[in-house]
N, C-alpha and C positions, 0 to 999 in steps of 0.2 A: 111873619108875612112872607108868602112864597115869592121867589124871584120872578120878575115879569117874564123872563125867558121861558119859564116852566109852564106858564099859562097862556102864552101867546098862540094865536092861530098859525098853523103851519102854512107857509107860503107855497104856491104851486112850484113844481120843479122836481128834479131828480136828486134824491138823497143817497149818498154813498155811505152806508152805515157799517161801522166796525162791530163785530160780534165777538164774544169770548172764544179763545182758542182752547179752552179747557175748563177753567174755573168760572162758573156762571156769575160769580160776584164781580167779575171784570166788566160787565155790561155797565154802560154809563146812564145817568138819569136822562140825558138828552137823547140817547139812542132809544130808550124805552118810550119817551114821548113821541119821537118820530115814528116809531113802529106802530104806535097806537093811533096816531092821527093820520097816517098815510091812507090813501084810497086803496092801495094794494101794495103787496111786498113781492118783489121779484127775487127768487131764491135759486141758488145753485142746485139745491135738492130740497124740495118742499117738505119731504118727510123729516129731514134733519132739522130744518128751521122750525117746523111745527113743534118739536120737542122744546125749543127755546120759548116759542110763543105760549105754549101751554103752561110752562113753568111760571111765566109772568102774567098769565091770564089775559093774553092779547088775542083778539078775535079778528084782526084785519085779514081780508082775503089774500091768498098767495097765488103766484103763478111761477112756473119754472123758467129759469134762464140759465142754461149751462153751455158748455163748450160746443155741443152738437147742435144747438138751436138758437144761439145768441143772435146771429145776423137776422134770422127769420123773425124771432121774437122782438127784436129791436124795432122793426117796422111797426108792429102793433103798439108797442109801448110809446114810441115817439108820437103816434097819432093821439093817444089819450093825454100825453103830456102837453101837446099843443092845444088840446081842449081845456087845459087848465087844472089837470089832476096832479096829485102828489104821489110820486112813486118812490118807495124805499127799495134800494138794491142791497142785498146781502149775499155773502158767500157762506159756505158751511162753517167757516171759522176765520176770524181775522178781518182784514180789510179787503173788500172786493177789488178785483183788478190786480192784486199782488199775487202772482202765480195762481190766480183764480179768474173765472169769467168776470166780465164787467167792463173791460177796456173798450170793446167795440161799441157797446151801448152808450158809454160816456162820450166817445168821439162823435157818434151820430147825434146825440143830444146837443152837444156843443155846436155842431154844424147847423142844427135846426134852430139855434138861438134859445135853447132851453136853459134855464138857470140850474147850475150844479152846486150842491151843498155837501161838502165832505163832513162826515160826523165821525171824528177820530175814535179809535178803539184799540183793542189788543192786536199785537202783531208779533209773530214768532221771531222774525229776523231781528227786529230792534230789541225785543226782550232778551234774546240770546246775546246780542252784542253788548248791552250794558252790563250784563253779569259775567261776561267772558273773561275779563281781565286783559283783553287785547285792546289795541288803540281804537278809540271812538272818534278820533280827530279826522281820519281819512279812511272811509270804508266804501266797498263796492258790493252791491247786492246782485248776485248772479241768477238767483232763482234755481230751477232744477237743471242739473247737468244732463247732457244727452244720455240716453239709456245704453246705447251701444258702446262697447269698450273703446273702439278706435276713435269714434267721434268725441267721446268723453276726454280721452287723452289729448286730442287735438285742441279741444276747448281749454283745457288746463294749461297747455303749452302756450296758447295765445295769451291767457291771463298772466302767465309767468313773465312774459315779455314786458308787462306793465310795471313790474316790481323792480326796485333798484336797491342796492346796499345802503343808500343814503336815507331812504324813506320807507317806512313800513305801511302797507295798505292792508286793512283787514277785509278779506273776501268772505262773503256770507252766501251760503246756498242751502237749499233743502235737498234731502236725500231720502230714499225709501230704505227701510231697514234691511231688505234682502240684497241691496246693492252697496251698503255702507262699507263693507270690508274691501270690496273691489275698488271703491272710490278712494279709500284711504291708501290702498296700495299704489294707486296711480298718483296720488299726492306725494307719496314718498319717493316714487320714481322720478317725478318732475322736480321736486324741491330738495329732496334728501331726507334721511331718517331723522335729522334734528329739527325739522320743521315744526314750529309750535302750532298746535291746533286745539280747538275746543269742540267737543261733540255735546250738544244740548238736546236732551231727549225728553219728550213728554212735558214740554214747558207748561207751567201753571197747573199741571194735573197732579194727582196723588203720588205718582211715581216719578216726579220730576228729577232729572239727574244731569249733572255736568261732569264730563270727563275732560280734564285738562292735562296737557303734557306734550311730549313730542308725538309726531304722527306714528312713530314706531311703537311707543308706549301705549297710546290709545288703541291702536289697531290690535296689539297683543291682548289688551284687556277685553276687548269685544270678541276677539277670536276664541277666547277661553270660555265663552258663555254657550249654553246649549241652544239658546234662541235669542235673537235680537228683535225687540218689539218697539212699537210706538213711532210717533212722528219725530223726525230728526232734523235739527238745524246744525250745519257744520260751519265753523268759523276758522279762518286760516290767517296766520300772520305772514303775509306774502312780502318778504323782504330778501333781497339778494338772490338773484337767480342762480340756482345750483344745478338743476337738472339739465339746462340747455347749455349755457356758455362754459361753465366750469367743467362739466362732464366731457366736453369735447376735447379737453386736454388729456383725458384718460385713453389708454389703448383700448381697442375693441375687446381684447381678452379681459382687461380689468373691468370694463363695463359689463361684460357678460357675467363674470363671476360676482360682480356687485348685485346684479339682478337675481342670480341664483341664491345668494346669501340673504338678501333683503326679503325676498318673497317666496323662498322655498321652491323655486321653479327648477325643473330639469333643464339640462343644457339645451335640449331640443326646444322646449317652450320659451326659454330665455332667448334663444336665437330668433324665434318667431317674433317675439316682442321687439327685439332690437332691430330686426329687419323692417318692421312696421314703422318704428320711430325714424329710421334713417332713410326710408323709401328705397331700400335695396333688396335684392333677392336673397333668400336665406342661403342658397348654395354659394353665392359670392361671398357673403359674410363668413360662412363656415370655412372657406378656403383661406380667407384672410386671417381668421382666428388661428387656424392650424399653422400658418406661416409665423404668426407672432409667438405661438406656443413653441414651435421648433427653435426659433431664434432665442427665446428666453431659456430654453433647456440647454442650448448650445453655449450660452453665456454663463450658465450655472447660477442664474438668478432665480429660477423657479423650478420646483420639482416636477417630474413628469405627472401629467394628469392621468389618474387611474380610470380604467373602464374603457 
């Protein structure tokens, strides 16, 4: 005999429905029922959602709700919700509102006194976390890091301040394949080459892959590939700040050479990076590095720099 929940009438309100992030078998029975019984489905991309609906033979009408029209569309959807309709909200994959549209509509519905019903489903961040081998006791979901290099480094340095040697926090964020090598290089610069990371690629899909190891090892593996594809979740064991507090004890010359060795940068590019980190002019840093270099050579502790 079917469970009562599977045959009950859908109550009016907004349903936040999790959809598969790759494998269609990850759709839940409850999600299918809600999508079938809803009056309409608000989709991040109607074309993408239609593939899912066609697969499960669901004919519910759809309407677009994405980052460019969410506030405008929310006005329309709140009106029909107040009239007693049932709206299912989905993103292209995973839970709506998690690095996807949906947050604004949800807040507006709550403000209007509309009932909100979460319908749990697949999520890349949590799927990557439980299979990462890193701590699940304390984790922080970051979402997407800034695209620009300077802003990304600043964000990572802010996150580094939250970590201590006594407790490990697992940081989770999403990254695009064309930026993953730059992001891993920034992680190495902030926390050090021995930082433990996991890159989870194409979760639940045919080519699902987990790369586990130090940030230097994982970056080297990916750098050796002709092309990096797929959706990527990065997990970081953020414990013991190395890039900020401990690196301050190094001389500028040592930090410069560390950047050159770790990332294959020329001295000029390494100086630019260090100047940005310290908020100083490149010319001032160069003069200070030259003084350190002359002092080291005079003390006989470092061979002359060639070139």
